[in-house]
C-alpha positions as CSV (number, residue, x, y, z in Angstrom):
1,M,-1.2,-23.3,4.7
2,L,-1.2,-19.7,3.6
3,A,1.6,-17.6,5.0
4,S,0.3,-14.1,6.0
5,Y,3.5,-12.2,5.7
6,Q,3.4,-8.9,8.3
7,C,6.9,-7.1,8.0
8,Y,6.8,-5.1,5.2
9,K,8.0,-1.9,5.3
10,F,5.6,0.6,3.1
11,T,5.9,4.5,1.9
12,F,3.1,6.7,0.5
13,F,4.6,9.3,-1.7
14,Y,3.4,12.1,-4.4
15,F,4.4,11.5,-7.8
16,S,4.8,15.2,-8.8
17,H,4.8,14.5,-12.4
18,Q,1.3,13.4,-12.4
19,E,-1.6,15.2,-11.0
20,G,-3.7,13.4,-8.4
21,G,-1.6,10.5,-8.6
22,Y,-0.1,8.6,-5.8
23,S,1.7,5.5,-4.7
24,V,1.7,2.9,-1.6
25,S,5.3,1.2,-2.4
26,M,6.1,-1.7,-0.1
27,K,9.0,-3.9,0.3
28,A,8.1,-7.4,-0.4
29,P,10.8,-10.6,-0.3
30,D,12.0,-10.6,-3.5
31,K,11.0,-7.0,-5.0
32,I,9.3,-3.6,-4.6
33,K,5.8,-3.5,-5.4
34,H,4.3,-0.4,-6.0
35,F,0.4,0.2,-6.0
36,R,-1.2,3.3,-7.6
37,V,-3.6,5.5,-5.3
38,E,-5.8,8.1,-7.5
39,F,-7.3,11.3,-5.6
40,S,-10.5,12.9,-6.7
41,D,-13.6,13.5,-5.3
42,G,-11.8,14.4,-1.9
43,K,-11.4,10.4,-1.8
44,F,-8.0,8.1,-2.0
45,K,-9.2,5.4,-4.6
46,I,-7.1,2.1,-4.5
47,G,-8.9,-0.6,-6.2
48,P,-12.1,-0.5,-6.2
49,R,-12.2,0.9,-2.4
50,N,-12.1,4.4,-1.0
51,F,-10.9,6.2,1.5
52,S,-11.0,9.9,3.2
53,S,-7.6,9.8,4.1
54,V,-4.1,8.5,3.7
55,E,-4.4,7.6,7.6
56,D,-7.5,5.6,6.8
57,L,-6.1,3.6,3.8
58,I,-2.9,3.1,6.0
59,E,-5.3,1.5,8.7
60,H,-7.0,-0.4,6.5
61,Y,-4.3,-2.5,4.9
62,K,-2.5,-2.9,8.1
63,R,-5.6,-5.0,8.9
64,A,-6.8,-6.3,5.0
65,P,-4.0,-7.7,2.5
66,I,-3.1,-4.8,-0.5
67,F,-1.9,-8.0,-2.1
68,T,-2.1,-11.5,-2.1
69,D,0.6,-13.4,-4.5
70,K,-1.1,-16.9,-6.7
71,A,0.3,-19.0,-3.9
72,G,-1.7,-17.3,-1.4
73,N,0.6,-15.3,0.8
74,K,-0.8,-11.9,2.0
75,M,0.9,-8.5,2.1
76,F,-0.2,-6.1,4.5
77,L,1.3,-2.9,5.7
78,V,2.9,-2.9,8.9
79,K,5.4,-0.2,9.7
80,P,6.7,2.7,7.6
81,F,9.7,2.8,5.7
82,E,12.6,4.6,7.5
83,E,15.1,6.4,5.6
84,G,18.0,4.3,5.9
85,S,16.7,1.3,6.5
């Protein structure tokens, strides 16, 4: 049976040392996962997908898994990471 983890906290931040570089970081059960997001041609790109805004990207990965591990466990973005949590 595949598990769908839906309790992950995430944050979206700018990599200041690299122009146009962003990252979605997610607190997973055993570690922090980072997903590179490129910004070019007015689009946010993560893997093969393109989004017109950060909000569109986040909303998409609330409904579709941003990552599936080898065991089939799916990881979704659920709520933003809050300072101190």
